[in-house]
RODO-2510 file (C-alpha; in nm, 4 decimals, decimal comma):
residues 134
     n   res          X          Y          Z
     1     m     0,0000     0,0000     0,0000
     2     t     0,1473     0,3279    -0,1104
     3     v     0,0423     0,6885    -0,1540
     4     a    -0,0312     0,5990    -0,5167
     5     d    -0,3160     0,3794    -0,3832
     6     l    -0,5046     0,6795    -0,2382
     7     p    -0,7340     0,7358    -0,5384
     8     a    -0,8328     0,3683    -0,5522
     9     y    -0,9121     0,3503    -0,1807
    10     a    -1,1086     0,6756    -0,1992
    11     a    -1,3017     0,5502    -0,5029
    12     h    -1,3810     0,2086    -0,3600
    13     n    -1,4072     0,2534     0,0157
    14     d    -1,5121     0,6184     0,0497
    15     l    -1,7264     0,6767    -0,2602
    16     g    -1,8608     0,3209    -0,2527
    17     t    -1,9700     0,3589     0,1097
    18     a    -2,1286     0,6983     0,0435
    19     a    -2,3233     0,5585    -0,2541
    20     l    -2,4397     0,2585    -0,0509
    21     l    -2,5557     0,4781     0,2381
    22     a    -2,7452     0,7111     0,0045
    23     a    -2,9194     0,4112    -0,1560
    24     m    -3,0018     0,2700     0,1881
    25     a    -3,1611     0,6001     0,2934
    26     e    -3,3614     0,6154    -0,0307
    27     r    -3,4935     0,2638     0,0276
    28     r    -3,5509     0,3244     0,3994
    29     v    -3,2994     0,0643     0,5153
    30     h    -3,2082     0,1624     0,8711
    31     r    -2,9433    -0,0870     0,9843
    32     l    -2,5837    -0,1300     0,8799
    33     v    -2,2991    -0,3543     0,9922
    34     l    -1,9750    -0,2085     0,8594
    35     a    -1,6635    -0,4224     0,8152
    36     s    -1,3946    -0,1912     0,9423
    37     s    -1,0382    -0,2913     1,0239
    38     m    -0,8036    -0,2965     1,3200
    39     v    -0,5652    -0,0814     1,1133
    40     v    -0,7727     0,2241     1,2104
    41     y    -0,5917     0,1975     1,5474
    42     g    -0,2420     0,1968     1,3969
    43     e    -0,0167    -0,0862     1,5034
    44     g    -0,2447    -0,2038     1,7844
    45     r    -0,1598    -0,2538     2,1515
    46     y     0,1339    -0,4581     2,2764
    47     a     0,3024    -0,5488     2,6038
    48     c     0,6362    -0,6885     2,7157
    49     e     0,6298    -0,9554     2,9881
    50     e     0,8979    -0,7624     3,1783
    51     h     0,8296    -0,3969     3,0929
    52     g     0,4519    -0,3852     3,0511
    53     h     0,2633    -0,1793     2,7890
    54     v     0,4869    -0,0603     2,5059
    55     a     0,3947     0,2021     2,2464
    56     t     0,5001     0,0733     1,9058
    57     t     0,6001     0,2384     1,5836
    58     s     0,5492     0,1058     1,2321
    59     r     0,7522    -0,1999     1,1412
    60     s     1,0523    -0,1175     0,9243
    61     v     1,0645    -0,2276     0,5632
    62     a     1,3905    -0,4110     0,6373
    63     a     1,2278    -0,6085     0,9216
    64     l     0,9300    -0,7009     0,7041
    65     e     1,1551    -0,8064     0,4154
    66     a     1,3517    -1,0242     0,6601
    67     g     1,0304    -1,1958     0,7722
    68     e     1,0340    -1,0234     1,1134
    69     f     0,6687    -0,9412     1,1772
    70     e     0,6675    -0,9208     1,5567
    71     h     0,7208    -0,5959     1,7434
    72     r     1,0130    -0,5970     1,9878
    73     c     1,0468    -0,4345     2,3282
    74     p     1,2845    -0,1377     2,2967
    75     a     1,4316    -0,2152     2,6411
    76     c     1,4993    -0,5921     2,6175
    77     q     1,4320    -0,6825     2,2503
    78     r     1,1872    -0,9608     2,3437
    79     a     0,8925    -1,0157     2,1129
    80     l     0,5892    -0,8255     2,2403
    81     g     0,2575    -0,9923     2,3130
    82     w    -0,0732    -0,8683     2,1750
    83     e    -0,3273    -0,6954     2,3956
    84     l    -0,6902    -0,6169     2,3282
    85     v    -0,7556    -0,2813     2,1647
    86     e    -1,0549    -0,1058     2,3158
    87     e    -1,3001     0,0733     2,0874
    88     s    -1,2227     0,3895     2,2830
    89     a    -0,8586     0,3733     2,1669
    90     r    -0,7297     0,6719     1,9706
    91     l    -0,7652     0,6368     1,5930
    92     d    -0,4204     0,6284     1,4317
    93     p    -0,4468     0,5331     1,0623
    94     r    -0,0992     0,4827     0,9157
    95     s    -0,1802     0,3926     0,5546
    96     s    -0,4094     0,4944     0,2705
    97     y    -0,6219     0,1876     0,3396
    98     a    -0,6495     0,2663     0,7112
    99     a    -0,7499     0,6271     0,6384
   100     s    -1,0220     0,5052     0,4013
   101     k    -1,1584     0,2710     0,6712
   102     v    -1,1749     0,5628     0,9177
   103     a    -1,3641     0,7628     0,6536
   104     q    -1,6125     0,4751     0,6155
   105     e    -1,6751     0,4773     0,9907
   106     h    -1,7395     0,8520     0,9861
   107     y    -1,9752     0,8240     0,6868
   108     a    -2,1683     0,5472     0,8629
   109     a    -2,1990     0,7531     1,1824
   110     a    -2,3223     1,0568     0,9877
   111     w    -2,5712     0,8410     0,7945
   112     a    -2,7038     0,6927     1,1199
   113     r    -2,7705     1,0421     1,2580
   114     q    -2,9159     1,1859     0,9371
   115     a    -3,1272     0,8858     0,8306
   116     d    -3,2399     0,7800     1,1786
   117     g    -3,0474     0,4585     1,1293
   118     a    -2,8230     0,2371     1,3347
   119     s    -2,4745     0,1339     1,2349
   120     r    -2,2220    -0,0930     1,3976
   121     g    -1,8624    -0,1266     1,2896
   122     v    -1,6724    -0,4507     1,3332
   123     a    -1,2946    -0,4027     1,3344
   124     v    -1,1437    -0,7048     1,1635
   125     p    -0,7718    -0,7756     1,2214
   126     q    -0,5434    -0,7576     0,9195
   127     r    -0,2821    -1,0316     0,8978
   128     l     0,0620    -0,9360     0,7714
   129     r     0,2482    -1,1689     0,5413
   130     p     0,5585    -1,1385     0,3240
   131     g     0,5084    -0,8773     0,0539
   132     h     0,2038    -0,7232     0,2251
   133     a     0,2794    -0,4426     0,4691
   134     a    -0,0061    -0,2482     0,6340
***
């Protein structure tokens, strides 16, 4: 995912969601379940067994190319464990895709208010694999 992907994500995720919501309002459909993504929260939440909660940065390209997908504790270099990310966590989109998913959530919330509807977003985790960085 690169900056060059911005128009495609805007066309598919943003415009597609807006068109769907407009059609739903026209047809008086009042419920929506939106497939969002965990990437709206950035890298997620991690902890070190010894040092506790650790704020992470994006994985480096070199680490990803070397097959190193786990975050490491900056103090002891141990692999960090995953923690649950609460819905109240700060949004921190770090890619074009993540920004488009945040936009979808905002469109759905606005639609729910304007069309007297109800929307629920489900944040689905994104799995990293070689050649596919978030």
